[in-house]
C-alpha positions in Angstrom: 99.0 114.0 118.5 97.2 110.6 118.4 95.0 111.8 115.5 94.6 108.2 114.4 92.2 107.8 117.4 89.8 110.4 116.1 86.7 109.5 114.1 86.3 111.2 110.7 83.5 113.5 112.0 85.8 114.6 114.9 88.7 115.3 112.5 86.4 117.4 110.2 85.1 119.3 113.2 88.6 120.1 114.4 90.0 121.1 111.0 87.0 123.3 110.2 87.7 125.4 113.3 91.0 126.9 112.0 91.0 130.7 112.3 92.8 133.4 110.3 96.6 133.7 110.8 96.8 130.3 112.5 98.5 127.1 111.7 97.4 123.5 112.4 99.6 120.5 112.9 97.9 117.2 113.2 100.1 114.3 114.2 99.4 110.6 114.5 100.4 107.1 113.3 97.9 105.4 111.0 99.3 102.0 112.0 98.3 102.5 115.7 94.6 103.3 115.9 92.8 102.3 119.1 89.3 102.8 117.7 87.1 99.8 118.2 85.7 99.3 114.7 87.6 98.6 111.5 86.3 101.6 109.6 88.6 104.5 108.6 89.8 106.8 111.4 90.0 110.5 111.2 93.6 110.8 110.2 93.4 108.4 107.3 90.1 109.9 106.1 91.6 113.4 106.2 94.5 112.4 104.1 92.2 110.7 101.6 89.8 113.7 101.4 92.4 116.5 101.5 95.2 115.0 99.4 94.5 117.3 96.4 94.3 120.6 98.5 97.6 122.3 97.6 97.8 124.3 100.8 97.7 121.1 102.9 100.8 119.0 103.2 101.2 115.4 104.5 104.6 114.3 105.8 105.2 110.6 106.4 107.9 109.8 108.9 109.9 106.6 109.1 111.7 104.7 111.9 114.7 106.8 111.1 112.8 109.9 112.3 112.2 108.3 115.7 113.6 110.5 118.5 113.1 108.1 121.4 115.1 105.3 122.9 117.1 103.3 120.3 115.0 100.3 121.3 111.8 102.0 120.1 113.3 102.4 116.6 114.1 98.7 116.6 110.5 97.9 117.7 109.1 100.0 114.9 111.3 98.4 112.3 110.4 94.9 113.6 106.6 95.6 113.3 107.1 97.1 109.9 108.8 93.8 108.7 
């Protein structure tokens, strides 16, 4: 979770540690990076680099997938507008 706050080198380090018979789920919100510079963060860079690897899937959630207080869904929709 919070993968948008990883640097590209940190994401690569994490992803290349996957072992046999294991699964990796990386979660984050590309619109909420707290990194200080404007460069790409690890999550966005991973999607760009790995988009053509067939064994890797990217799932993009929307405000309809929010499982928090109803007000959080409205906040997400307001920022998206």
